[in-house]
KESETOR-420775 format. One line per 3 residues: their letters; for each residue x, y, z of N, C-alpha, C. Coordinates in pm, 1 decimal. Example, Ala and Ser with C-alpha at 12.3 -4.5 7.8 and 13.67 -1.06 7.14 Angstrom:
2
as	1319.0/-569.0/780.0/1230.0/-450.0/780.0/1320.0/-330.0/780.0 ~ 1285.0/-225.0/708.0/1367.0/-106.0/714.0/1290.0/3.0/787.0
end
This chain:
163
akl	83.0/-134.5/16.6/-15.4/7.1/7.3/72.7/133.6/7.1 ~ 43.8/237.5/-59.1/145.0/339.2/-61.6/41.9/466.3/0.4 ~ 38.9/530.1/101.0/44.6/686.9/99.9/95.0/784.3/66.2
hwl	17.7/871.3/15.9/130.6/1013.0/1.6/4.7/1104.8/48.9 ~ 46.4/1203.6/161.9/32.6/1337.5/218.1/59.2/1434.8/168.6 ~ -25.8/1522.8/77.0/6.0/1597.2/-9.5/-55.7/1723.7/-6.1
pqe	-85.5/1781.0/148.9/-214.9/1916.7/126.2/-73.4/1992.6/81.2 ~ -169.5/2109.0/57.3/-130.4/2250.1/4.3/-46.1/2311.7/118.2 ~ -1.9/2405.9/114.8/79.1/2474.8/213.1/-27.7/2550.5/294.8
til	43.8/2542.8/455.6/-46.6/2604.2/562.7/4.7/2751.5/595.8 ~ -84.1/2878.8/542.6/-42.2/2985.0/535.5/-103.3/3061.6/719.7 ~ 24.7/3081.8/776.3/-0.6/3144.1/924.7/24.6/3303.6/923.1
fdr	-82.1/3343.0/963.8/-103.7/3502.9/961.1/-48.7/3534.8/1067.5 ~ -42.9/3672.8/1105.2/-6.7/3742.0/1245.5/-126.2/3679.2/1355.7 ~ -47.2/3689.8/1444.8/-142.6/3658.3/1618.3/-191.1/3478.6/1592.0
asl	-165.7/3421.4/1451.6/-237.3/3254.3/1415.0/-198.2/3198.7/1564.8 ~ -275.5/3089.9/1583.4/-225.6/3006.3/1684.6/-288.7/2883.1/1650.0 ~ -166.5/2802.5/1614.1/-236.6/2648.8/1572.3/-169.0/2529.9/1573.0
trr	-201.4/2431.2/1621.9/-132.2/2317.8/1713.1/-169.8/2238.4/1600.8 ~ -113.4/2111.9/1548.8/-168.0/1993.2/1492.1/-83.2/1863.9/1532.5 ~ -103.7/1748.5/1451.6/-66.0/1700.1/1424.3/-101.2/1544.1/1351.9
lea	-5.0/1505.5/1307.9/-5.6/1415.7/1178.1/23.0/1273.7/1231.1 ~ -45.0/1193.7/1261.6/-22.5/1019.9/1284.3/-55.8/960.8/1200.4 ~ 58.5/827.5/1186.7/-18.7/756.2/1083.9/48.7/600.6/1101.2
dld	-31.7/516.4/1136.4/15.2/377.9/1154.4/26.2/273.2/1017.8 ~ 137.8/248.0/968.9/135.7/175.1/845.0/191.8/43.3/848.9 ~ 138.1/-42.1/765.8/187.4/-189.9/758.3/357.2/-195.3/711.3
qss	386.6/-272.3/738.2/534.3/-308.6/693.0/598.2/-283.9/568.3 ~ 467.8/-308.6/474.7/544.1/-327.4/322.9/495.3/-204.4/297.8 ~ 416.7/-100.7/342.3/347.2/55.2/311.4/485.9/102.3/273.1
efi	446.9/207.4/165.9/502.0/332.2/130.4/455.5/463.7/186.7 ~ 555.5/514.9/259.6/469.1/656.3/297.6/584.8/790.6/248.8 ~ 475.4/904.6/200.5/531.6/992.6/139.8/449.7/1121.2/217.6
ave	491.1/1201.6/310.1/429.9/1310.2/369.1/478.8/1476.5/343.8 ~ 457.5/1555.1/296.6/492.7/1694.5/281.0/390.4/1789.8/363.7 ~ 444.8/1893.3/435.8/400.1/1956.0/532.5/494.2/2112.8/521.4
avl	446.5/2183.1/393.8/498.9/2299.4/391.5/423.0/2433.2/467.8 ~ 467.4/2504.3/565.5/417.5/2642.1/578.9/500.3/2764.4/569.1 ~ 372.6/2877.7/526.5/430.5/2956.0/527.1/376.2/3120.9/608.3
lgr	458.7/3167.8/644.2/459.1/3253.9/747.0/408.0/3366.1/712.9 ~ 306.4/3417.0/641.9/224.4/3504.8/631.3/201.4/3515.5/465.8 ~ 186.2/3640.6/398.7/187.8/3614.0/263.6/242.8/3735.6/228.5
qam	351.5/3711.3/144.7/487.0/3858.0/125.4/366.2/3923.3/20.1 ~ 330.5/3854.6/-86.1/299.3/3934.8/-216.2/174.2/4047.5/-159.6 ~ 110.0/4003.1/-29.2/23.8/4077.4/-5.6/46.6/4198.7/115.0
ges	187.6/4176.3/113.8/265.3/4257.5/278.9/246.8/4219.3/397.2 ~ 203.2/4128.2/376.4/145.4/4038.8/548.7/274.3/3920.4/580.6 ~ 294.2/3929.9/695.9/398.4/3833.7/763.2/352.0/3837.7/908.3
mth	370.6/3708.9/973.3/373.0/3616.9/1073.6/480.6/3707.0/1198.3 ~ 444.3/3795.3/1261.5/579.6/3835.7/1335.8/558.4/3799.0/1484.9 ~ 412.2/3764.6/1521.5/394.9/3688.5/1645.6/283.9/3605.7/1648.7
glf	287.9/3474.6/1716.0/207.0/3385.1/1679.7/222.6/3243.0/1805.1 ~ 165.2/3142.4/1720.1/241.1/3015.1/1809.7/188.7/2945.3/1730.6 ~ 288.5/2797.3/1636.4/252.7/2697.0/1550.2/363.4/2588.2/1596.4
rdr	252.3/2491.1/1620.7/324.9/2336.3/1709.3/263.4/2287.3/1589.8 ~ 320.9/2164.4/1560.1/336.6/2066.9/1467.2/381.7/1907.4/1508.9 ~ 303.5/1840.6/1533.3/385.7/1702.2/1620.3/331.1/1560.1/1485.9
wri	471.7/1547.6/1479.4/440.8/1384.9/1378.5/475.2/1257.0/1435.5 ~ 383.4/1152.6/1447.1/421.1/1028.2/1506.4/414.7/903.3/1394.4 ~ 491.8/873.0/1338.1/440.6/767.4/1215.4/529.3/656.0/1257.3
rhg	419.1/539.4/1275.0/450.0/392.9/1266.9/465.2/328.5/1130.2 ~ 554.6/253.7/1143.2/563.0/160.7/1059.1/634.9/2.4/1093.3 ~ 481.1/-89.1/1039.0/519.8/-198.6/1066.8/541.9/-236.7/1252.4
gkl	407.3/-127.7/1325.3/425.1/-158.1/1471.9/548.4/-71.1/1508.7 ~ 606.7/-3.2/1460.3/737.6/83.6/1531.9/715.1/162.5/1522.9 ~ 767.3/255.6/1608.4/771.9/440.4/1582.7/864.9/442.3/1520.9
mha	877.5/511.9/1383.3/949.9/502.6/1241.7/1006.1/676.6/1271.7 ~ 914.3/752.4/1310.7/977.4/897.6/1312.0/841.2/998.7/1376.8 ~ 954.1/1053.4/1471.3/855.6/1128.4/1554.1/906.0/1266.9/1583.3
eel	829.5/1356.9/1591.0/942.3/1503.1/1588.6/856.1/1614.2/1625.0 ~ 885.4/1715.3/1683.6/791.2/1817.1/1748.1/866.2/1954.4/1664.4 ~ 745.8/2042.9/1656.1/816.0/2164.4/1622.6/748.4/2261.8/1666.0
lla	823.8/2379.1/1747.5/694.0/2522.5/1821.5/760.3/2626.3/1776.0 ~ 732.9/2714.9/1707.6/720.3/2835.3/1678.5/652.8/2886.5/1789.0 ~ 674.4/3017.2/1889.6/608.5/3101.2/1963.8/646.0/3213.1/2017.9
gev	598.3/3303.9/2043.1/594.0/3454.4/2058.3/620.2/3474.1/1954.4 ~ 752.4/3617.4/1977.1/766.1/3676.7/1896.0/861.1/3571.8/1735.3 ~ 742.6/3540.9/1662.0/840.6/3385.1/1599.5/931.4/3478.1/1442.8
aal	878.6/3590.4/1373.6/973.7/3688.1/1329.5/1086.4/3696.7/1346.4 ~ 1134.9/3704.1/1491.2/1237.7/3723.9/1569.9/1297.6/3576.3/1551.3 ~ 1241.4/3496.4/1597.4/1293.5/3353.0/1603.2/1316.1/3276.4/1481.8
tak	1248.8/3312.7/1371.2/1308.7/3276.1/1243.2/1366.8/3344.7/1154.5 ~ 1449.3/3424.3/1200.0/1554.3/3513.7/1140.8/1644.5/3495.8/1207.1 ~ 1682.4/3405.5/1283.6/1801.0/3349.4/1369.1/1860.7/3240.7/1240.0
pav	2016.6/3257.6/1175.3/2051.3/3152.5/1111.9/2042.9/3006.7/1162.4 ~ 2036.5/2999.7/1241.4/2033.8/2853.0/1278.7/1861.4/2799.1/1274.2 ~ 1811.8/2888.6/1270.0/1621.2/2869.0/1244.2/1630.0/2898.3/1087.7
lag	1573.7/2965.6/1055.8/1533.3/3014.5/900.8/1633.4/3107.3/817.6 ~ 1670.6/3180.8/886.9/1796.2/3304.1/856.7/1725.9/3383.0/789.5 ~ 1566.0/3404.4/822.6/1490.8/3479.0/747.9/1364.1/3479.1/687.5
qva	1423.1/3326.3/616.3/1346.0/3295.9/493.0/1171.6/3262.6/566.2 ~ 1083.2/3304.6/494.6/951.2/3265.8/540.6/873.1/3161.7/520.4 ~ 949.2/3054.7/413.5/855.7/2975.0/385.6/920.3/2810.3/383.8
fat	850.5/2726.0/461.6/971.5/2603.6/468.3/847.5/2494.1/479.0 ~ 931.0/2373.2/469.8/856.0/2214.5/448.7/980.6/2140.6/516.3 ~ 874.1/2023.2/527.2/939.0/1896.9/602.9/880.8/1819.8/487.4
lly	972.6/1718.4/402.0/935.9/1592.1/358.3/990.2/1440.7/408.7 ~ 879.8/1360.4/409.7/906.7/1255.2/429.7/902.7/1148.3/394.3 ~ 953.8/1024.1/360.3/986.7/907.7/257.1/1009.8/809.9/346.6
igp	893.5/675.5/371.9/951.2/582.6/414.3/926.3/468.2/298.2 ~ 1017.4/348.0/275.8/1019.3/299.0/164.0/1156.3/258.2/124.4 ~ 1119.0/137.3/17.3/1242.3/79.5/-23.4/1353.4/165.0/-94.8
lae	1311.1/280.3/-144.0/1404.9/342.1/-224.2/1497.8/480.9/-129.3 ~ 1482.7/464.9/-31.9/1532.5/620.4/50.1/1679.1/604.7/-2.4 ~ 1745.0/499.2/42.4/1907.0/504.4/28.7/1904.3/606.9/-138.4
all	1835.2/482.4/-239.6/1879.1/553.0/-363.5/1831.4/717.9/-428.6 ~ 1710.3/781.7/-328.5/1674.0/897.6/-375.9/1763.2/1005.4/-300.3 ~ 1822.2/980.4/-193.9/1914.9/1054.8/-104.2/2002.5/1155.4/-215.7
pki	2135.1/1116.8/-276.6/2154.3/1198.7/-373.7/2084.6/1280.4/-443.2 ~ 1999.7/1219.3/-495.2/1909.5/1316.3/-598.6/1854.4/1412.8/-560.7 ~ 1788.7/1382.1/-452.9/1698.9/1469.8/-385.7/1830.5/1613.0/-327.9
rai	1931.6/1539.3/-252.8/2041.0/1656.9/-197.6/2069.4/1740.8/-346.6 ~ 2065.6/1702.9/-444.4/2106.5/1754.5/-555.4/1995.4/1872.0/-576.9 ~ 1858.3/1836.8/-570.5/1757.8/1918.8/-607.1/1731.5/2041.1/-501.9
age	1729.7/2020.8/-352.0/1766.1/2117.6/-284.5/1878.6/2195.7/-290.7 ~ 2015.4/2174.6/-302.2/2117.4/2217.4/-276.8/2123.9/2327.2/-156.9 ~ 2165.5/2464.5/-193.4/2169.6/2503.6/-22.2/2049.3/2536.8/-2.2
sgg	1931.3/2522.4/-30.0/1801.6/2560.5/-7.7/1796.4/2480.6/100.5 ~ 1832.9/2350.1/122.6/1765.6/2242.7/200.3/1877.6/2158.3/265.8 ~ 1840.1/2048.5/289.8/1907.2/1921.2/325.0/1802.8/1827.7/351.2
ase	1905.0/1738.1/324.2/1811.8/1574.5/331.0/1934.6/1509.0/423.2 ~ 1878.5/1378.4/480.0/1914.7/1262.2/587.4/1864.5/1126.6/555.3 ~ 1911.5/1031.9/554.9/1845.2/892.2/520.3/1933.3/805.0/602.3
wqg	1797.0/724.9/694.0/1881.3/599.1/786.1/1743.5/512.5/798.3 ~ 1789.9/398.4/806.4/1670.4/283.6/833.0/1557.3/261.7/741.8 ~ 1572.1/280.3/595.4/1438.2/295.7/477.0/1361.8/444.0/545.3
klv	1422.9/559.2/571.1/1393.2/704.5/617.1/1444.4/809.0/580.6 ~ 1364.5/885.1/479.0/1434.5/997.0/410.9/1378.2/1097.5/429.5 ~ 1470.6/1231.0/514.2/1353.4/1346.6/582.2/1474.1/1465.7/539.3
vrv	1387.8/1580.7/461.3/1385.5/1648.8/362.9/1333.5/1730.6/411.0 ~ 1386.8/1876.6/452.1/1386.7/2013.6/473.0/1410.0/2112.1/377.9 ~ 1349.3/2206.8/348.4/1376.2/2299.9/260.3/1302.8/2430.6/286.2
saa	1397.3/2562.7/250.8/1340.9/2667.6/332.4/1317.0/2751.6/172.2 ~ 1265.8/2852.3/155.1/1248.8/3002.1/78.4/1217.0/3098.4/112.5 ~ 1274.2/3254.6/10.1/1239.5/3371.6/86.7/1040.8/3366.1/49.0
dgf	940.1/3310.3/-29.0/867.9/3298.1/-43.7/774.0/3181.0/-111.0 ~ 630.5/3178.9/-76.6/561.7/3049.4/-124.2/595.3/2976.3/-287.0 ~ 578.3/3107.4/-350.4/629.4/3018.6/-527.8/756.9/3039.3/-479.2
slr	841.4/3053.2/-506.8/999.9/2956.8/-456.8/1028.1/2835.5/-392.4 ~ 938.2/2823.9/-298.5/910.0/2694.3/-230.1/838.9/2634.8/-297.4 ~ 723.4/2650.9/-353.2/629.6/2541.7/-460.2/752.5/2500.2/-591.8
kll	822.1/2602.5/-607.6/964.8/2583.5/-739.8/1032.6/2453.5/-700.3 ~ 1068.8/2472.6/-561.3/1175.2/2362.0/-486.1/1113.4/2251.0/-479.5 ~ 948.8/2248.3/-394.1/888.8/2124.0/-393.2/879.8/2043.9/-485.4
fpi	804.1/2128.9/-562.3/755.9/1999.6/-738.7/849.2/1919.0/-794.7 ~ 1001.7/1947.8/-791.7/1068.6/1836.9/-842.5/1091.0/1714.9/-749.6 ~ 1112.7/1773.0/-614.6/1145.0/1664.9/-544.1/985.7/1583.9/-434.0
isl	918.2/1635.1/-499.5/783.8/1587.3/-516.9/739.7/1488.9/-611.4 ~ 764.0/1525.8/-741.8/779.9/1423.7/-842.3/842.1/1308.4/-815.5 ~ 998.1/1329.2/-787.9/1102.3/1274.7/-769.7/1034.4/1106.5/-678.9
lrn	970.9/1137.2/-551.2/956.2/1113.3/-434.6/840.2/959.5/-514.1 ~ 770.7/1053.4/-592.3/617.8/967.9/-635.6/677.8/894.9/-770.4 ~ 772.2/901.8/-775.6/831.0/789.2/-929.0/845.8/853.3/-1024.5
gap	841.4/974.6/-1064.2/801.5/1066.0/-1132.6/660.5/1117.6/-1196.5 ~ 582.7/1106.7/-1097.7/455.9/1119.4/-1124.1/431.4/1271.7/-1090.9 ~ 351.2/1330.4/-1167.6/350.7/1505.2/-1121.8/287.0/1534.8/-987.0
vpk	305.3/1642.4/-920.7/206.0/1690.1/-815.9/80.9/1679.7/-849.4 ~ -10.1/1664.2/-750.4/-162.2/1659.4/-752.7/-198.3/1780.8/-843.3 ~ -311.4/1801.3/-902.2/-336.4/1906.1/-1002.8/-342.4/2004.0/-878.1
vwn	-407.2/2002.7/-777.6/-463.9/2132.2/-664.3/-300.9/2186.2/-657.1 ~ -152.7/2151.4/-673.5/-84.1/2228.2/-652.8/-16.4/2274.6/-763.5 ~ -126.4/2338.8/-889.5/-64.1/2326.0/-971.3/-25.5/2513.5/-957.4
l	76.2/2566.6/-1040.3/78.7/2688.1/-1025.8/-36.9/2836.2/-1111.3
end
């Protein structure tokens, strides 16, 4: 079985408060792709998220074992926090991609080549984790499209993602 979780970007406005979680319990033979993209405001509209709360929790089980767990918390002065070089270096669009399946190791060098200096990727134990960031939503989409297509074995992004 294959599960592709590919929602469009979450747009967070100033003073937003969002807590969400993603949980999946997959059979050992399953292949899983998840993409969560976040925009801190809409730059084209002159909007930014300077303050607020965003909490994201992932728990993915594969064959009954916890395969991936992560927590993201942006709270308070979000713009000041994300301006730090170790956080987002001022970028306002970011995404996490997760692939669990037999091709994780083979996909790693290709994903790294696409992400370039805009992100990073790691693979271990059949799991591939990719994180990318961009200056705006359009630039993030241009970066995500080829990565998502590669993870989907060449299939294009879902039609709702079209620019």
